[in-house]
C-alpha positions in Angstrom: 78.9 36.0 -27.8 80.6 37.5 -24.9 79.4 40.2 -23.3 81.9 43.0 -23.9 83.9 44.7 -21.2 82.3 48.3 -21.9 78.4 46.5 -21.7 79.8 44.9 -18.5 80.6 48.2 -16.9 77.8 50.2 -17.8 75.5 47.4 -16.5 77.4 46.8 -13.2 77.1 50.8 -12.6 73.6 50.8 -13.3 72.7 47.8 -11.2 74.6 49.5 -8.4 72.9 52.7 -8.7 69.4 51.0 -8.9 70.3 49.4 -5.1 72.2 45.9 -6.2 74.8 45.2 -3.5 78.2 46.4 -4.2 81.0 43.6 -4.5 82.4 42.4 -1.1 84.8 45.0 0.2 88.5 43.9 0.7 90.1 43.8 4.1 90.1 47.3 5.7 92.9 49.6 4.8 94.2 53.2 4.1 91.7 55.8 3.5 92.8 57.6 0.2 92.2 61.5 -0.1 89.1 61.6 -1.9 90.8 63.9 -4.5 93.3 61.3 -5.2 91.0 58.6 -5.7 88.8 60.8 -8.3 92.1 61.3 -10.2 92.8 57.8 -10.2 89.3 56.9 -11.6 89.8 59.6 -14.3 92.9 58.4 -15.6 91.5 54.8 -15.6 88.4 56.1 -17.4 90.4 58.1 -20.0 92.5 55.2 -20.8 89.8 52.9 -21.3 88.1 55.0 -23.7 90.9 55.5 -25.5 91.2 51.8 -26.1 87.7 51.6 -27.5 88.4 55.0 -29.7 91.5 53.6 -31.3 89.5 50.4 -32.2 86.9 52.6 -33.7 89.6 54.6 -35.7 91.0 51.1 -36.8 87.5 50.0 -38.0 87.4 53.1 -40.4 91.0 52.5 -41.8 92.3 55.3 -39.8 93.9 53.7 -36.9 97.0 51.2 -36.8 97.6 50.2 -33.5 95.1 48.5 -31.0 97.4 46.9 -28.4 95.2 48.3 -25.6 95.6 49.1 -21.4 92.1 47.8 -20.7 92.3 45.9 -17.4 95.7 47.5 -16.7 94.4 50.8 -15.6 95.3 50.3 -11.9 99.1 51.5 -13.1 97.6 55.0 -12.8 98.3 54.7 -9.1 102.2 54.2 -9.7 102.0 57.7 -11.5 100.2 59.5 -9.1 102.9 58.2 -6.6 105.5 59.8 -8.5 106.7 63.5 -9.7 106.0 64.4 -13.2 109.9 65.0 -13.6 110.6 61.5 -12.6 111.9 59.5 -15.8 109.1 56.7 -16.9 109.8 53.7 -19.4 106.7 52.3 -19.9 105.2 49.1 -21.0 102.9 49.5 -24.1 99.7 48.7 -21.5 100.5 51.6 -19.3 97.7 54.1 -20.9 96.3 54.9 -17.5 99.8 55.8 -16.1 100.0 58.1 -19.1 96.8 59.8 -18.3 97.5 60.3 -14.7 101.1 61.6 -15.5 99.6 64.3 -17.9 97.0 65.3 -15.3 100.0 66.2 -12.8 101.3 68.7 -15.9 99.1 71.7 -16.6 98.4 72.1 -20.5 98.6 68.5 -21.3 96.7 66.9 -23.9 96.7 63.3 -23.2 93.7 62.2 -25.2 95.0 64.1 -28.2 98.2 62.9 -27.8 97.3 59.0 -27.8 94.8 59.5 -30.6 97.4 61.1 -33.0 100.0 58.5 -31.9 97.5 55.7 -32.9 96.5 57.1 -35.9 100.2 57.8 -37.3 99.6 61.3 -37.3 102.5 63.8 -37.7 100.9 65.6 -34.7 101.9 62.9 -32.5 104.0 64.5 -29.7 106.8 61.9 -29.5 107.2 59.8 -32.7 105.9 62.3 -35.3 103.9 59.7 -36.6 106.6 56.7 -36.8 105.0 54.5 -34.1 102.2 54.3 -31.6 104.3 54.6 -28.1 103.5 56.3 -24.9 106.3 59.2 -24.9 106.2 62.8 -24.4 109.5 64.9 -23.4 107.3 67.5 -21.3 106.0 64.3 -19.4 109.3 63.0 -18.7 108.1 59.5 -20.4 111.0 58.3 -22.7 109.4 56.5 -25.7 110.2 52.6 -25.9 110.0 50.3 -29.0 108.0 47.2 -29.0 111.1 44.8 -28.5 110.3 42.8 -25.6 112.0 44.0 -22.3 114.4 46.0 -24.3 114.0 49.1 -22.1 114.9 47.3 -18.7 118.6 47.6 -19.2 118.5 51.6 -20.2 115.9 51.7 -17.0 118.9 50.2 -14.8 121.4 52.4 -16.6 119.5 55.5 -16.0 119.0 54.7 -12.3 122.5 53.9 -11.9 123.7 57.3 -13.7 121.5 59.0 -11.3 122.7 57.2 -8.2 126.5 58.7 -9.1 125.0 62.2 -9.1 124.6 62.6 -13.0 121.2 64.3 -13.0 120.4 67.2 -15.1 118.2 70.4 -15.1 115.6 68.1 -17.0 116.3 64.8 -14.7 116.8 66.1 -10.9 119.4 64.1 -9.2 116.8 62.9 -6.6 114.6 61.5 -9.4 113.3 58.0 -9.1 113.3 56.1 -12.5 110.1 54.1 -13.2 109.9 51.1 -15.6 106.9 49.0 -16.2 106.9 45.6 -18.1 104.7 42.6 -18.7 104.7 39.4 -16.7 105.8 37.5 -19.9 108.2 40.4 -20.7 109.8 39.2 -17.2 111.1 35.8 -18.8 112.9 37.4 -21.6 116.7 37.1 -21.3 117.0 40.9 -21.6 114.6 41.5 -18.4 116.5 38.7 -16.5 119.9 40.3 -17.1 118.4 43.9 -16.2 116.9 42.5 -13.1 120.4 40.7 -12.4 122.1 43.9 -12.7 119.7 45.7 -10.5 120.3 43.0 -7.9 124.0 43.3 -8.4 124.0 47.0 -7.6 122.1 46.6 -4.9 124.1 43.7 -3.4 127.1 46.2 -3.5 125.2 49.0 -1.9 125.4 51.1 -5.0 122.7 53.8 -5.1 120.0 52.8 -7.8 116.8 54.6 -7.4 114.6 52.3 -9.4 111.2 51.3 -9.3 110.4 48.3 -11.5 106.6 47.8 -12.0 105.6 44.2 -13.1 101.9 44.6 -14.6 101.0 41.0 -14.4 97.9 39.8 -16.1 99.0 36.2 -16.0 99.0 35.9 -20.1 101.4 36.6 -22.7 99.3 36.8 -26.0 98.3 33.3 -25.7 100.7 31.6 -23.2 100.0 31.5 -19.3 102.4 32.3 -17.0 102.5 29.6 -14.6 100.6 30.2 -11.3 103.2 31.7 -8.7 106.3 31.7 -11.2 106.6 35.7 -11.5 106.4 36.2 -7.9 109.0 33.8 -7.2 111.1 35.0 -9.8 110.7 38.7 -8.6 110.8 38.3 -5.0 114.2 36.6 -4.9 116.4 39.4 -6.6 119.2 40.2 -3.8 118.7 43.6 -2.1 115.7 44.4 -4.1 112.4 45.2 -2.2 109.6 43.1 -3.3 106.0 44.9 -3.0 102.9 42.7 -4.2 99.9 44.5 -5.0 96.3 43.9 -6.5 94.7 46.1 -9.0 91.3 45.2 -7.5 92.3 46.8 -4.0 92.7 50.6 -4.8 93.1 52.0 -1.2 96.0 49.4 -0.7 97.4 50.2 -4.0 97.5 53.8 -3.8 99.1 53.3 -0.4 101.6 50.8 -1.4 102.7 52.7 -4.6 103.2 55.9 -2.6 105.2 54.3 0.2 107.6 52.2 -2.2 108.0 55.1 -4.6 109.2 57.3 -1.4 111.5 54.5 0.0 113.0 54.3 -3.4 113.7 57.9 -3.5 114.9 58.1 0.1 117.3 55.1 0.2 118.3 55.1 -3.5 117.6 51.4 -3.3 115.5 49.5 -6.1 112.2 48.1 -5.5 109.9 45.6 -7.5 106.2 46.5 -7.5 104.4 43.6 -8.6 101.2 44.7 -9.8 98.3 42.1 -10.2 96.1 42.9 -13.3 93.9 41.5 -15.9 93.7 41.9 -19.8 90.6 42.7 -21.5 89.7 42.3 -25.2 92.6 40.2 -26.4 96.3 40.9 -26.9 95.3 43.1 -29.6 92.5 44.0 -32.0 93.6 41.1 -34.5 93.7 38.7 -31.4 90.9 35.9 -31.5 90.9 35.5 -27.9 88.2 32.6 -28.0 90.7 30.3 -29.9 92.8 29.9 -26.7 90.3 31.1 -23.8 86.8 30.0 -23.1 84.0 32.3 -22.5 83.8 31.5 -19.0 87.8 32.6 -18.5 87.1 35.8 -20.6 83.9 36.9 -18.7 85.6 35.8 -15.2 88.3 38.3 -15.4 85.5 41.2 -15.4 85.4 40.6 -11.6 88.8 42.1 -11.4 88.1 45.1 -13.6 89.9 48.1 -11.8 87.6 50.5 -12.7 84.7 48.7 -11.2 86.8 48.3 -8.0 87.7 52.1 -8.0 84.0 52.9 -8.5 83.1 50.5 -5.5 85.5 52.1 -3.3 84.3 55.7 -4.3 80.6 54.6 -3.3 81.6 52.8 -0.2 83.6 56.2 1.0 80.5 58.3 -0.1 82.8 60.3 -2.4 80.8 59.3 -5.6 77.8 57.5 -6.2 77.7 54.4 -8.5 75.2 56.9 -10.7 78.0 59.7 -10.5 80.6 57.1 -11.7 78.5 56.1 -14.7 77.7 59.8 -15.5 81.7 60.1 -15.6 82.1 56.9 -17.5 79.7 58.2 -20.2 81.0 61.8 -20.1 84.7 60.4 -20.8 83.5 58.3 -23.7 81.8 61.4 -25.3 84.8 63.5 -24.8 87.3 61.1 -26.1 85.3 60.0 -28.9 84.2 63.6 -29.7 88.1 64.3 -30.4 88.3 60.9 -32.2 85.6 61.9 -34.5 87.1 65.4 -35.0 90.3 63.6 -35.9 88.7 61.4 -38.6 89.5 62.0 -42.1 91.7 65.1 -40.8 95.0 63.2 -40.3 98.3 64.5 -41.5 100.8 61.7 -42.0 104.5 61.3 -42.8 104.2 61.7 -46.8 107.8 61.2 -48.1 111.0 59.1 -47.4 112.8 62.0 -46.4 110.3 63.1 -43.6 110.2 59.5 -42.6 114.0 59.3 -41.9 114.4 63.0 -41.1 115.4 62.2 -37.1 118.2 60.0 -38.6 119.4 62.2 -41.2 119.5 65.6 -39.8 123.1 67.0 -39.4 124.8 69.7 -37.5 128.1 69.7 -39.4 129.6 73.0 -38.4 129.0 72.3 -34.5 130.3 68.8 -35.1 133.6 70.1 -36.3 134.1 72.9 -33.9 133.3 70.0 -31.2 135.8 67.6 -32.6 138.8 70.1 -32.7 138.0 71.0 -28.9 140.7 70.5 -26.4 140.4 70.4 -22.5 142.2 72.3 -20.0 145.0 70.2 -17.7 146.6 68.4 -20.4 149.9 68.0 -18.5 148.4 66.8 -15.4 146.3 64.2 -17.2 149.2 62.8 -19.0 151.4 62.7 -16.2 153.6 65.8 -17.6 154.5 63.9 -20.6 152.3 65.2 -23.5 151.8 62.6 -26.2 152.8 64.9 -28.9 156.4 65.2 -27.2 156.7 61.4 -27.3 158.1 59.2 -30.2 155.8 58.1 -32.8 152.9 55.8 -31.1 151.2 52.6 -31.8 147.4 52.3 -32.7 146.8 51.4 -29.2 148.8 54.2 -28.0 147.0 56.8 -30.1 143.8 55.6 -29.1 144.6 55.8 -25.6 146.1 59.3 -25.8 143.1 60.4 -27.5 140.7 58.9 -24.9 142.7 60.9 -22.3 142.2 64.2 -24.4 138.5 63.1 -24.7 138.0 63.0 -20.9 139.5 66.6 -20.8 137.4 67.9 -23.6 134.1 66.4 -22.4 133.8 66.6 -18.8 130.6 64.6 -18.7 132.4 61.6 -20.7 132.4 58.3 -18.9 134.7 55.2 -19.9 133.3 51.9 -18.6 132.9 48.3 -19.7 134.8 45.0 -18.4 138.2 45.2 -17.2 138.6 48.9 -18.4 139.3 50.6 -15.3 141.9 48.7 -12.8 143.4 46.7 -15.6 143.3 49.2 -18.4 141.7 46.9 -21.0 142.9 43.3 -22.1 145.2 45.3 -24.7 146.3 48.4 -22.5 144.1 50.8 -24.5 142.4 52.4 -21.4 145.4 52.1 -19.2 146.1 55.3 -17.1 142.5 56.9 -17.5 141.2 55.7 -14.0 144.3 56.9 -12.5 143.8 60.4 -14.3 140.0 60.8 -14.1 138.8 58.8 -11.1 136.6 55.8 -10.5 133.6 58.0 -10.7 134.4 58.6 -14.4 136.3 55.3 -15.3 134.8 52.1 -13.9 134.6 48.3 -14.5 131.0 46.7 -15.1 129.6 43.2 -14.5 130.3 40.7 -17.4 127.2 41.3 -19.4 127.4 43.3 -22.6 123.6 44.0 -22.4 124.1 45.9 -19.2 127.4 47.7 -20.6 125.2 49.1 -23.5 121.9 49.7 -20.9 124.5 51.6 -18.7 125.4 54.0 -21.6 121.9 54.2 -22.9 120.6 55.4 -19.6 123.6 57.7 -18.6 123.2 59.6 -22.0 119.6 60.6 -21.2 121.2 62.5 -18.0 123.5 64.5 -20.7 126.6 62.1 -20.2 128.8 61.2 -22.9 129.2 57.5 -22.5 132.1 55.7 -24.1 131.1 52.2 -23.2 133.5 49.2 -24.4 132.7 46.0 -25.9 135.4 43.6 -25.0 135.3 41.8 -28.3 133.4 42.1 -31.5 131.8 38.6 -31.1 130.4 39.5 -27.8 128.5 42.0 -29.0 126.1 39.6 -30.3 124.7 39.0 -27.1 123.3 42.6 -27.0 123.0 43.8 -30.1 119.3 44.5 -29.7 120.3 47.3 -27.2 122.2 49.2 -30.1 119.5 48.5 -32.8 116.0 48.3 -30.9 116.9 51.1 -28.2 120.0 53.2 -28.7 120.0 53.9 -32.6 116.1 54.1 -32.8 115.6 56.6 -30.3 116.1 59.7 -32.4 113.7 58.1 -34.8 110.9 57.1 -32.6 110.8 60.2 -30.6 111.3 62.5 -33.9 114.4 63.8 -32.5 113.1 65.0 -29.2 115.2 62.6 -27.1 119.0 61.5 -27.8 121.4 59.0 -26.4 124.5 59.8 -28.1 127.3 57.8 -27.2 130.4 55.9 -28.8 130.7 52.2 -28.4 134.1 51.1 -28.7 134.6 47.6 -29.9 138.1 45.5 -30.2 137.5 43.3 -33.2 138.1 42.0 -36.4 140.7 39.0 -37.2 144.2 38.1 -37.7 145.1 37.9 -34.0 148.0 35.6 -33.8 148.3 32.9 -30.9 144.9 33.5 -29.5 141.2 33.2 -30.0 139.7 31.5 -32.3 135.8 32.7 -33.5 135.3 34.7 -30.3 138.3 36.7 -30.4 138.7 37.0 -34.2 135.4 38.1 -35.3 135.3 39.6 -38.9 131.6 40.0 -39.3 130.5 43.5 -39.1 126.9 43.0 -41.0 124.9 43.3 -37.9 126.4 46.7 -37.7 126.0 47.9 -40.9 122.4 47.4 -40.9 121.2 49.5 -38.2 119.7 52.9 -39.5 121.3 56.0 -38.0 124.1 54.0 -36.5 127.6 55.7 -37.6 130.4 52.8 -37.7 134.1 53.9 -37.9 136.9 51.8 -38.4 140.6 53.0 -37.2 143.3 51.5 -38.8 146.3 53.9 -38.6 147.7 55.5 -35.6 147.8 58.8 -37.4 144.1 59.1 -38.4 142.8 57.1 -35.5 142.7 60.0 -33.0 140.8 62.2 -35.2 138.4 59.5 -35.9 137.5 59.0 -32.5 137.1 62.6 -31.5 134.8 63.0 -34.8 132.5 60.1 -33.1 132.6 61.8 -29.9 131.7 65.2 -31.6 128.7 63.3 -33.5 127.5 62.0 -30.2 127.4 65.0 -28.4 125.9 67.6 -31.3 123.7 65.3 -33.0 123.0 62.5 -30.7 124.3 59.9 -32.8 125.0 56.1 -31.7 128.6 55.7 -33.0 130.8 52.6 -33.1 134.1 52.9 -33.0 135.8 49.7 -34.2 139.5 48.6 -33.4 141.1 46.0 -35.3 143.0 44.0 -32.4 145.6 42.8 -34.7 146.7 46.4 -35.7 146.7 47.7 -31.9 150.5 47.2 -31.3 151.9 46.8 -34.7 154.9 48.8 -35.5 156.1 48.0 -38.8 154.7 48.0 -42.4 157.1 46.4 -45.0 160.0 45.1 -43.1 161.0 44.6 -39.6 162.0 48.0 -37.8 161.0 50.3 -40.6 158.1 51.7 -38.1 155.6 52.1 -41.0 152.6 51.5 -38.6 153.5 54.2 -36.2 152.7 58.0 -36.2 153.3 61.0 -34.1 150.5 62.2 -32.0 148.9 65.8 -33.0 149.1 68.7 -31.1 145.6 70.5 -30.3 146.6 73.2 -32.6 146.8 70.7 -35.6 143.7 68.7 -34.6 141.4 71.0 -37.3 143.7 69.9 -40.2 143.4 66.3 -39.4 139.5 66.4 -38.9 138.2 63.1 -40.2 134.4 64.0 -40.8 131.5 61.4 -41.3 131.8 60.2 -44.9 135.6 61.3 -45.4 137.8 58.4 -47.1 141.5 58.4 -46.8 143.4 58.0 -49.7 147.2 56.7 -49.7 149.1 56.9 -53.0 148.5 58.6 -56.4 148.8 55.6 -58.8 146.6 55.8 -61.8 146.8 51.8 -62.8 144.7 50.2 -60.0 142.8 51.4 -56.9 142.2 49.3 -53.9 139.2 50.0 -51.6 139.5 48.6 -48.2 139.5 49.2 -44.4 140.8 47.9 -41.2 143.2 45.0 -41.5 143.3 45.4 -45.4 145.0 48.8 -45.3 148.2 47.5 -44.5 147.8 44.5 -46.5 146.8 47.0 -49.8 149.7 48.9 -49.0 152.2 46.1 -48.9 150.7 44.7 -52.3 150.7 48.2 -53.7 154.6 48.3 -52.7 155.1 44.8 -54.7 153.2 46.1 -57.6 154.9 49.3 -57.6 158.3 47.2 -58.0 156.8 46.0 -61.3 155.9 49.5 -62.6 152.3 49.4 -61.7 150.9 52.7 -60.0 148.6 51.9 -57.0 146.4 53.9 -54.8 144.7 52.7 -51.6 141.3 54.0 -50.5 140.6 53.5 -46.6 137.0 53.8 -46.2 137.2 54.7 -42.5 133.2 54.9 -42.1 131.7 51.7 -42.6 128.2 53.0 -42.0 126.8 55.1 -43.5 129.0 54.1 -46.5 131.0 57.0 -47.7 130.0 56.6 -51.3 130.2 59.8 -52.6 133.8 60.5 -51.2 134.8 57.0 -52.4 133.5 57.7 -56.0 135.6 60.8 -56.2 138.8 59.0 -55.0 138.6 56.3 -57.4 137.2 58.1 -60.5 139.4 57.8 -63.4 141.4 55.0 -62.4 140.5 52.1 -64.8 140.6 49.1 -62.5 139.2 48.6 -58.8 139.8 46.0 -56.3 137.9 45.7 -53.2 139.8 44.4 -50.4 137.6 43.0 -47.6 138.6 41.0 -44.7 135.0 40.3 -44.1 133.2 37.4 -45.3 132.1 37.2 -49.2 128.5 36.8 -48.0 127.0 39.6 -46.2 130.5 41.5 -46.2 131.4 45.0 -46.6 132.3 44.6 -50.5 128.8 44.0 -51.6 127.7 47.2 -50.2 130.9 49.0 -52.0 130.5 47.4 -55.3 126.6 48.2 -55.3 127.7 51.8 -54.4 130.1 51.6 -57.5 127.4 50.2 -59.8 124.9 52.9 -58.5 127.4 55.8 -59.0 128.4 54.5 -62.8 131.9 53.7 -62.0 133.0 52.7 -65.8 136.1 50.6 -64.7 136.6 47.0 -64.1 135.7 45.8 -60.7 137.0 42.9 -58.6 136.9 41.9 -55.0 138.7 39.4 -52.5 137.4 38.5 -49.3 137.6 35.9 -46.5 135.7 32.7 -46.8 132.1 32.3 -45.4 133.2 30.6 -42.2 133.5 31.1 -38.6 137.2 31.7 -37.7 138.7 28.6 -36.4 142.0 28.4 -33.8 145.5 28.6 -34.8 146.9 28.1 -38.3 143.6 26.9 -39.8 142.4 30.4 -39.6 144.8 31.1 -42.6 142.7 29.0 -44.8 139.6 31.3 -44.4 140.9 34.7 -43.8 141.6 37.0 -46.7 145.8 36.9 -47.2 148.1 39.3 -49.0 148.4 36.3 -51.4 145.0 36.6 -52.4 145.1 40.3 -52.7 148.0 40.1 -54.9 146.2 37.5 -57.1 143.1 39.5 -57.3 145.1 42.6 -58.3 146.9 40.8 -61.0 143.7 39.2 -62.4 142.3 42.9 -62.8 145.7 43.8 -64.6 145.6 41.0 -67.0 148.8 39.6 -68.5 152.0 41.1 -68.0 
């Protein structure tokens, strides 16, 4: 039987109070303020007893999260070194940081906060019962999911935004961003990418007020970190200060944390605080630690308990006797357990699907509509004296470019960034002229890392900016898709709508690009985007509707805090004709601001072309011109066809689609994505759910990666496939 850490603390404090010698003191060091030491101790005690209380609640079937902070309580020193307005993105073992931060803000209720969070209570002040997470708007603690290291790119992005002067009233411009993570997490590619981005900025002298805190307990669940590896890795970041500290030396720790945070704030340069900790009570309540650690190893770590280290320092300095610390320890136990007992049996939880998804489904339609129609001043100057509505009809790329110019005017805090978007103007020229018109502070190139591109957007959005990041090709998104799934789209959900990070992620993608590419430049899979709750996915197909679709996404981001993906079909960027060379059928005039309201494309609105009553084709993207050309062929044979452009792939506009197709006896889904996992599966399911009475068929691309060159034609949906599918539905001539 292993002595519990609780019993060990009580036994040690009792022994010291009875005359047993204190442990040997570290080398002489700073002399912390007695009040600071007591605040440090109290935050530690609160965090430790909350760990015990959450396990007690679990034993009664009333608690659901037992990954604790025991052994990591020295992280309270980091909170005490910072301001309560400094944004914090915390590791799941940063409980003492939370307690210490709450102690800096009058009226805070950290004990109740953590208990309600662990009990999945609707009174959890951040998630409203959706997840156990350290977060609180009033404490400037941004909630994080449990995805390993997924919060680090956001932290870099937030510090980058503050370094560029994008602070707001809630996030003062001179803030320091603090981000804590574990030693095992430091090996994750997400962390490595974020640390590299921090070094990349520091190397160039770019302001980046970021304090990274690695809470190193030497083990990730059961896998040990190799001795010396974490320190070696963290100390080699170019331009990033490295400060190793030990949780068993509170005087040195408190001083080092304060000095390091002060340097980061003053110099606006990043630093890593490598905090040596231990882990008590296993990884979580379900972890059988004895399966991979010996009793001697477990008990041996007790000597590094930060609470006992603080108690010994307090006794040596004559601030608080061991008996006084023991009394404080037991008083905190009663305080925490008193609140836990009062909570037991009285927890209110989310009780309906609607309540659970409310942060994802809340709408502000009127405000979105007003914002989508807003035009900014200074259009003549931004467009170089040649307004787009006065130009000849535009291609899709030109219309999106014009809409981006207008967006930068209408949303003064909009930022456009990504790989090659500024000086070059984008690989396909879609962002050409933006940097010249709006300057390098608002239009800038990033390093070649999609994870960092999205992390920059995630952080900037927290300052009130409206990020418009570009992912150069759809296939490149898969390197970083968890930044959308685990961080961006989930923030409203896990914060109960208290935090938002509205943005519009522009992605060039889909297939049919000729003479270039293969799979990485002709990716026809959107399945990963359609599977993210709350994410809005729009696909521009025609230059007439694309600007309104983009403005709608921007309005959704601003007014609803929604994360939108604006997918731009590469093969349609520069298309000019539809049926025959020179017909200009894929060009359109750009609408003047006075006409924007009439061309609004609300979330869930489909676009219908034609009124044929024999056959309807439901499609999107490249499928739209294919379907229209097939409709022209069939019209010559006396068949009336209408084409429905979905425009929105997520959430699928099922209601509008059903209205548009109702009464037509035959329906063909024209889906350029793959047969398995493609859009057509969802469309057919929506038709079945909606009771569509007509005959339904679908045509898709083959379940294959897209090969290079002419071989692509063998697996991609073609017009011949669409025509054959239509004729099968129409039956014998």
